C-alpha positions as CSV (number, residue, x, y, z in Angstrom):
1,M,-9.1,12.3,8.7
2,V,-13.2,13.7,9.9
3,F,-15.8,11.7,9.6
4,C,-19.3,13.6,9.1
5,C,-23.0,13.5,10.1
6,F,-25.1,15.6,7.6
7,D,-28.5,15.3,9.4
8,M,-30.4,18.0,7.8
9,I,-30.5,19.3,4.6
10,Q,-32.7,21.6,3.5
11,A,-33.1,23.3,-0.6
12,Q,-35.6,26.4,-1.0
13,E,-36.1,28.3,-3.9
14,V,-37.7,31.5,-3.5
15,E,-39.2,31.6,-7.4
16,A,-40.0,35.3,-7.0
17,E,-36.2,36.5,-6.7
18,N,-34.7,34.1,-8.2
19,T,-32.3,32.6,-5.7
20,A,-31.8,30.0,-3.5
21,S,-31.2,29.4,0.1
22,I,-29.3,26.8,1.4
23,Q,-28.6,25.0,5.0
24,V,-26.8,22.5,6.0
25,R,-26.3,21.2,10.0
26,G,-23.6,18.6,10.6
27,S,-21.6,16.9,13.8
28,V,-18.2,15.5,14.3
29,I,-18.7,11.7,14.9
30,N,-15.4,10.9,15.1
31,T,-11.9,12.2,14.6
32,V,-9.6,9.5,13.7
33,E,-5.8,9.8,13.4
34,M,-4.3,7.1,11.1
35,E,-0.4,6.9,10.9
36,E,1.1,6.3,7.6
37,L,0.8,3.3,5.8
38,T,5.3,2.5,5.7
39,S,6.6,-0.8,4.3
40,E,10.0,-2.5,5.8
41,L,12.2,-5.1,3.1
42,I,13.9,-7.3,5.7
43,Q,14.8,-10.3,2.8
44,N,15.0,-9.9,-0.6
45,P,13.8,-13.2,-2.1
46,V,17.0,-15.1,-3.1
47,F,16.7,-17.2,-6.2
48,I,19.9,-19.9,-6.0
49,P,19.3,-22.8,-7.8
50,D,20.5,-26.2,-6.2
51,S,22.8,-27.6,-9.0
52,P,24.2,-26.1,-12.3
53,E,21.4,-28.2,-14.4
54,Q,18.2,-26.6,-12.2
55,Q,15.8,-25.0,-15.2
56,T,13.1,-23.7,-12.8
57,I,13.6,-21.9,-9.4
58,V,10.5,-22.2,-7.3
59,I,10.2,-20.2,-3.6
60,D,6.8,-20.6,-2.4
61,P,6.2,-17.8,0.4
62,V,4.5,-20.3,2.6
63,T,7.8,-23.0,2.8
64,S,10.8,-21.9,1.8
65,V,12.0,-20.2,5.0
66,G,15.3,-18.3,4.8
67,V,14.4,-17.7,1.3
68,A,11.3,-16.0,1.1
69,G,12.1,-12.7,1.1
70,Y,10.2,-10.8,4.1
71,M,8.4,-7.8,4.2
72,I,6.8,-5.9,7.4
73,V,4.1,-2.7,6.8
74,R,3.3,-0.9,9.1
75,G,0.1,1.8,10.0
76,S,-2.7,2.8,12.4
77,A,-4.1,-0.6,14.4
78,G,-7.0,-2.3,12.8
79,Y,-6.9,-0.2,10.0
80,S,-8.4,-1.6,5.8
81,F,-5.3,-0.9,3.4
82,N,-5.6,-1.9,-0.5
83,F,-2.1,-3.7,-2.0
84,Q,-0.9,-4.8,-4.7
85,V,1.1,-6.5,-6.9
86,P,2.4,-7.0,-10.2
87,K,2.4,-10.5,-11.6
88,T,6.3,-9.9,-12.8
89,M,8.9,-8.4,-12.2
90,R,11.0,-8.1,-15.3
91,L,14.9,-8.2,-14.9
92,I,17.5,-6.6,-17.4
93,N,20.5,-7.5,-18.1
94,G,22.9,-4.7,-18.0
95,D,25.9,-6.2,-20.1
96,D,23.6,-7.4,-24.3
97,G,19.8,-5.9,-22.3
98,S,18.2,-9.2,-23.2
99,S,15.5,-9.7,-20.0
100,F,13.7,-12.6,-17.9
101,D,10.6,-12.1,-15.8
102,I,10.0,-13.5,-12.4
103,T,6.2,-14.6,-11.9
104,I,5.6,-13.5,-8.5
105,S,4.0,-14.9,-5.2
106,L,2.8,-13.3,-2.0
107,S,1.8,-14.4,1.3
108,Y,0.7,-12.8,4.4
109,N,-0.3,-13.6,7.8
110,S,-1.0,-10.6,10.9
111,A,1.2,-13.0,12.9
112,E,5.4,-13.1,12.9
113,D,4.9,-16.8,11.4
114,Q,5.4,-18.0,7.3
115,A,4.7,-21.6,8.1
116,S,0.9,-20.1,8.5
117,S,0.5,-17.5,6.7
118,T,-2.1,-17.4,3.2
119,L,-1.3,-17.0,0.6
120,L,-2.2,-14.0,-1.7
121,R,-4.5,-15.1,-4.8
122,E,-5.2,-11.8,-5.9
123,Q,-2.8,-9.2,-7.3
124,M,-4.6,-6.7,-5.4
125,A,-6.2,-7.2,-1.9
126,D,-8.7,-5.3,1.0
127,L,-6.2,-6.1,3.9
128,T,-6.4,-5.2,7.7
129,L,-3.1,-4.5,10.3
130,N,-3.6,-6.5,13.1
131,D,-4.1,-4.8,16.5
132,S,0.2,-3.7,16.5
133,G,-0.6,-1.8,13.3
134,Q,1.2,-4.8,11.0
135,L,1.2,-7.0,8.2
136,Y,4.0,-9.6,7.5
137,F,4.4,-10.8,3.9
138,W,6.8,-13.3,2.6
139,I,7.7,-12.6,-1.2
140,G,8.7,-15.4,-3.5
141,G,8.1,-16.3,-7.5
142,I,8.9,-18.9,-10.0
143,M,12.3,-17.8,-12.4
144,D,12.9,-19.5,-15.8
145,L,16.8,-20.0,-16.2
146,S,16.5,-21.5,-19.3
147,A,17.3,-18.6,-21.4
148,L,20.0,-16.4,-19.6
149,T,22.6,-15.2,-20.5
150,S,25.4,-14.2,-18.4
151,G,25.7,-10.6,-16.9
152,E,24.2,-8.8,-13.7
153,Y,20.5,-8.6,-14.4
154,T,18.4,-5.3,-12.5
155,G,14.8,-4.8,-12.1
156,E,12.0,-3.3,-9.4
157,L,9.5,-4.9,-8.1
158,I,6.9,-2.1,-6.8
159,F,4.0,-2.7,-4.3
160,E,1.2,-0.1,-3.6
161,I,-0.5,0.4,-0.4
162,S,-3.0,2.8,0.4
163,Y,-5.8,2.7,3.3
164,I,-9.2,1.9,1.9
């Protein structure tokens, strides 16, 4: 990526000939090499009820150590990026087609420390990579088990990330 500064733009119209002359002079201020933004899912969130009677499972991305999902975004150190996450993730039963939603919650930190991570309050946020070019995320959510039917459920959770 190249940032340019245009310090002179001049336009002149010559009436007799109906032509225009435009001159632009520019200079390169800074050439920036940015690494591609990548993400790596280290651990999926683990939604397991504590008892057979439990109807709702809650995984707090800040406090649910060992069961919250864990992901790292990597890129160019110190650069900002846009991060979007859906509010819900739909899971569909492959046997009977029934479905349910998991309400998604995330926390993030520039250090690899879940306990001091910050809850991501918006579904879209502008964040900055740390000095090592990384940002850490923990994935949690709320899952209502009351209407589940027996079977195997599948679905996708898609995060969108891009440099600003």
